[in-house]
MIVEXMI-322051 format. One record per residue (C-alpha): residue in three letters; chain; z, y, x. Coordinates in Angstrom, 2 decimals. Layout:
N
R   torfi   sese        c3        c2        c1
R     ALA      A         Z         Y         X
...
This chain:
221
R   torfi   sese        c3        c2        c1
R     UNK      A      5.99    -11.28     11.27
R     UNK      A      4.27    -11.40      7.90
R     UNK      A      0.53    -10.87      7.87
R     UNK      A      0.20    -10.23      4.15
R     UNK      A     -3.23    -11.03      2.83
R     UNK      A     -5.14     -9.31      5.61
R     UNK      A     -7.43    -11.52      7.68
R     UNK      A     -7.66     -9.95     11.10
R     UNK      A    -10.45    -12.19     12.35
R     UNK      A    -12.61    -11.29      9.37
R     UNK      A    -12.00     -7.55      9.74
R     UNK      A    -12.86     -7.71     13.44
R     UNK      A    -16.05     -9.72     12.87
R     UNK      A    -17.40     -7.76      9.89
R     UNK      A    -16.73     -4.39     11.51
R     UNK      A    -18.12     -4.95     15.00
R     UNK      A    -20.59     -2.08     14.48
R     UNK      A    -18.19      0.20     12.61
R     UNK      A    -18.85      3.81     13.74
R     UNK      A    -15.16      4.66     14.27
R     UNK      A    -13.44      1.88     16.25
R     UNK      A    -10.08      3.65     16.00
R     UNK      A     -9.90      2.82     12.28
R     UNK      A    -10.46     -0.89     12.93
R     UNK      A     -7.95     -0.81     15.80
R     UNK      A     -5.38      0.62     13.36
R     UNK      A     -6.12     -2.04     10.73
R     UNK      A     -5.88     -4.86     13.28
R     UNK      A     -2.64     -3.36     14.62
R     UNK      A     -1.15     -3.46     11.13
R     UNK      A     -2.38     -7.04     10.72
R     UNK      A     -0.74     -8.08     14.01
R     UNK      A      2.49     -6.07     14.03
R     UNK      A      2.93     -4.97     10.38
R     UNK      A      3.46     -1.37      9.22
R     UNK      A      6.81      0.31      9.78
R     UNK      A      8.41      2.27      6.98
R     UNK      A      8.77      5.81      8.33
R     UNK      A     12.12      6.55      6.68
R     UNK      A     14.30      8.61      9.02
R     UNK      A     17.14      9.46      6.66
R     UNK      A     20.61      7.98      6.96
R     UNK      A     22.34      5.58      4.56
R     UNK      A     25.67      3.93      5.36
R     UNK      A     25.78      1.82      2.21
R     UNK      A     23.52      0.19     -0.37
R     UNK      A     22.07      2.41     -3.09
R     UNK      A     21.12      0.96     -6.47
R     UNK      A     19.25      3.21     -8.89
R     UNK      A     18.71      2.20    -12.55
R     UNK      A     15.21      1.36    -13.68
R     UNK      A     13.21      3.83    -15.74
R     UNK      A     13.26      3.76    -19.54
R     UNK      A      9.68      2.46    -19.60
R     UNK      A     10.72     -0.65    -17.66
R     UNK      A     13.57     -1.32    -20.08
R     UNK      A     11.41     -0.77    -23.17
R     UNK      A      8.68     -3.06    -21.86
R     UNK      A     10.87     -5.59    -20.07
R     UNK      A      8.54     -8.60    -20.74
R     UNK      A      5.60     -6.75    -19.16
R     UNK      A      7.62     -5.82    -16.08
R     UNK      A      9.01     -9.36    -15.77
R     UNK      A      5.51    -10.84    -15.98
R     UNK      A      4.30     -8.50    -13.24
R     UNK      A      7.26     -9.38    -11.01
R     UNK      A      6.60    -13.08    -11.52
R     UNK      A      2.98    -12.55    -10.54
R     UNK      A      4.02    -10.88     -7.29
R     UNK      A      6.58    -13.58     -6.60
R     UNK      A      3.84    -16.20     -6.90
R     UNK      A      1.82    -14.23     -4.34
R     UNK      A      4.83    -14.12     -1.98
R     UNK      A      4.89    -10.31     -2.13
R     UNK      A      8.62    -10.11     -2.92
R     UNK      A     11.84    -11.34     -1.36
R     UNK      A     14.63    -12.04     -3.86
R     UNK      A     18.41    -11.67     -3.50
R     UNK      A     20.62    -13.24     -6.21
R     UNK      A     23.48    -10.73     -6.08
R     UNK      A     24.94     -7.68     -4.36
R     UNK      A     26.72     -9.76     -1.73
R     UNK      A     23.40    -11.02     -0.33
R     UNK      A     21.72     -7.65      0.11
R     UNK      A     20.57     -6.45      3.56
R     UNK      A     22.40     -3.54      5.16
R     UNK      A     21.43     -0.11      3.79
R     UNK      A     19.45     -1.71      0.94
R     UNK      A     17.98      0.87     -1.46
R     UNK      A     16.80     -0.14     -4.93
R     UNK      A     14.43      2.51     -6.27
R     UNK      A     13.59      2.42    -10.00
R     UNK      A     10.85      0.30    -11.51
R     UNK      A      8.82      1.63    -14.41
R     UNK      A      5.47      1.55    -16.18
R     UNK      A      2.68      4.09    -16.37
R     UNK      A     -0.50      4.11    -18.45
R     UNK      A     -3.86      3.28    -16.88
R     UNK      A     -7.22      4.72    -17.93
R     UNK      A     -8.24      1.44    -19.56
R     UNK      A     -5.21      1.50    -21.87
R     UNK      A     -3.19     -1.09    -19.96
R     UNK      A      0.05     -0.51    -18.05
R     UNK      A      0.71     -0.47    -14.33
R     UNK      A      4.10     -1.17    -12.80
R     UNK      A      5.35      1.60    -10.53
R     UNK      A      8.08      1.73     -7.90
R     UNK      A      9.56      5.24     -8.06
R     UNK      A     10.34      6.06     -4.43
R     UNK      A     10.82      9.77     -5.22
R     UNK      A     13.82      9.21     -7.48
R     UNK      A     16.09     10.81     -8.59
R     UNK      A     14.22     14.06     -9.37
R     UNK      A     15.72     17.08     -7.68
R     UNK      A     17.85     14.90     -5.40
R     UNK      A     16.91     15.04     -1.72
R     UNK      A     18.24     11.53     -1.08
R     UNK      A     15.20      9.63     -2.31
R     UNK      A     13.24      7.43      0.09
R     UNK      A     10.10      9.55      0.31
R     UNK      A     12.18     12.61      1.18
R     UNK      A     13.36     10.88      4.35
R     UNK      A      9.82     10.25      5.57
R     UNK      A      8.19     13.09      7.54
R     UNK      A      4.96     14.31      5.95
R     UNK      A      2.85     13.65      9.03
R     UNK      A      3.66      9.92      8.88
R     UNK      A      1.75      9.63      5.63
R     UNK      A     -1.23     11.84      6.39
R     UNK      A     -4.41     10.26      5.08
R     UNK      A     -7.80     11.92      5.26
R     UNK      A     -9.84     11.35      2.12
R     UNK      A    -13.58     11.74      2.57
R     UNK      A    -15.63     12.72     -0.47
R     UNK      A    -18.97     11.67     -1.89
R     UNK      A    -20.64     14.44      0.13
R     UNK      A    -19.73     12.59      3.33
R     UNK      A    -21.31      9.40      1.98
R     UNK      A    -24.49     11.28      1.04
R     UNK      A    -24.74     12.83      4.49
R     UNK      A    -24.31      9.39      6.04
R     UNK      A    -27.15      7.81      4.07
R     UNK      A    -29.65     10.67      4.18
R     UNK      A    -30.90     10.08      7.76
R     UNK      A    -32.08      6.60      6.79
R     UNK      A    -34.40      7.90      4.08
R     UNK      A    -36.01      5.90      1.28
R     UNK      A    -35.07      2.28      0.55
R     UNK      A    -31.54      2.91      1.80
R     UNK      A    -28.81      1.26     -0.26
R     UNK      A    -25.37      2.83     -0.62
R     UNK      A    -22.65      0.33     -1.53
R     UNK      A    -19.13      1.28     -2.54
R     UNK      A    -16.53     -1.43     -2.10
R     UNK      A    -13.23     -1.12     -3.92
R     UNK      A    -10.38     -3.37     -2.82
R     UNK      A     -8.18     -4.16     -5.82
R     UNK      A     -4.52     -3.31     -5.16
R     UNK      A     -5.49     -2.49     -1.59
R     UNK      A     -1.99     -1.43     -0.52
R     UNK      A     -0.62     -4.83     -1.51
R     UNK      A     -2.51     -6.26      1.48
R     UNK      A     -0.50     -4.18      3.96
R     UNK      A      2.38     -6.16      5.51
R     UNK      A      5.61     -4.25      6.15
R     UNK      A      7.74     -4.61      9.27
R     UNK      A     10.71     -6.85      8.28
R     UNK      A     13.45     -4.61      9.70
R     UNK      A     12.33     -1.74      7.42
R     UNK      A     11.93     -3.75      4.20
R     UNK      A     15.33     -2.63      2.86
R     UNK      A     13.76      0.74      2.01
R     UNK      A     11.50     -0.93     -0.57
R     UNK      A     14.20     -2.48     -2.75
R     UNK      A     14.28     -2.75     -6.54
R     UNK      A     16.48     -4.24     -9.24
R     UNK      A     15.56     -6.90    -11.77
R     UNK      A     17.61     -7.95    -14.79
R     UNK      A     19.62    -10.54    -12.86
R     UNK      A     18.62    -10.11     -9.22
R     UNK      A     17.46     -7.71     -6.52
R     UNK      A     14.14     -7.64     -4.68
R     UNK      A     12.39     -6.00     -1.76
R     UNK      A      8.66     -5.67     -1.23
R     UNK      A      7.22     -7.66      1.65
R     UNK      A      3.91     -5.79      1.41
R     UNK      A      3.19     -2.16      0.71
R     UNK      A      1.86     -0.78     -2.59
R     UNK      A      0.12      2.26     -3.98
R     UNK      A      3.35      4.13     -4.72
R     UNK      A      4.42      4.21     -1.06
R     UNK      A      1.41      5.90      0.48
R     UNK      A      3.75      8.03      2.62
R     UNK      A      5.60      5.02      3.95
R     UNK      A      3.45      3.49      6.61
R     UNK      A      2.49      4.74     10.02
R     UNK      A     -1.03      4.35     11.39
R     UNK      A     -2.31      5.41     14.77
R     UNK      A     -5.14      7.21     13.00
R     UNK      A     -5.77      8.61      9.53
R     UNK      A     -7.44      6.00      7.36
R     UNK      A    -10.33      7.28      5.33
R     UNK      A    -10.88      6.45      1.70
R     UNK      A    -14.61      6.69      2.21
R     UNK      A    -15.58      5.31      5.62
R     UNK      A    -19.09      4.28      6.52
R     UNK      A    -20.36      1.12      8.17
R     UNK      A    -23.97      0.21      8.86
R     UNK      A    -26.02     -3.00      8.90
R     UNK      A    -29.61     -4.20      8.42
R     UNK      A    -30.75     -6.62      5.72
R     UNK      A    -34.30     -7.51      4.68
R     UNK      A    -35.65     -4.57      6.68
R     UNK      A    -33.60     -2.18      4.54
R     UNK      A    -30.75     -0.02      5.72
R     UNK      A    -27.48     -0.81      3.96
R     UNK      A    -24.57      1.59      4.13
R     UNK      A    -21.27      0.22      3.01
R     UNK      A    -18.70      2.72      1.84
R     UNK      A    -15.25      1.18      2.03
R     UNK      A    -12.46      2.36     -0.18
């Protein structure tokens, strides 16, 4: 099974003293077995949705992004309709603006609007429950260590792209290019509801270590 870009040995070693071992167990389980798409709807044929207007208007930008993901082995390509997996669903691609003025490619898994047949609708809410801790939790974690404590926030770029998806459920993450079809091999930020973990992953989770007689608290995002 694909292991994406996660490195299980590194996660296990760097988080030996992590305060909640269930979180690390969940991460290592995903590394070993991949994450299953929680879609429980029924499709007896392939479904191909058109891409959004933003993807058509900015086709070169979308194509460049797809090429980048292909080079990272994040996509599997099918040349035509006859090669598609059973029950393949191509949800629309599009672009959305980022705070820095650039564009981000999106995979619209809640399309079409008002239609209850979209992918996310077939995934029970409890499969995608994630508990987000706030800055208050980080402050409470560092306070007991007093002065000279260092609070570090680590932000993993495109973190969801590191999550490998179980092969037999990849057909739910399909999309359509200009001349071909694709399916995501790894997860991405637009399918937060799609993977199942044995525990709720926290956006702000705390880990502790000593360095140069100072207490360091690492807040992982």
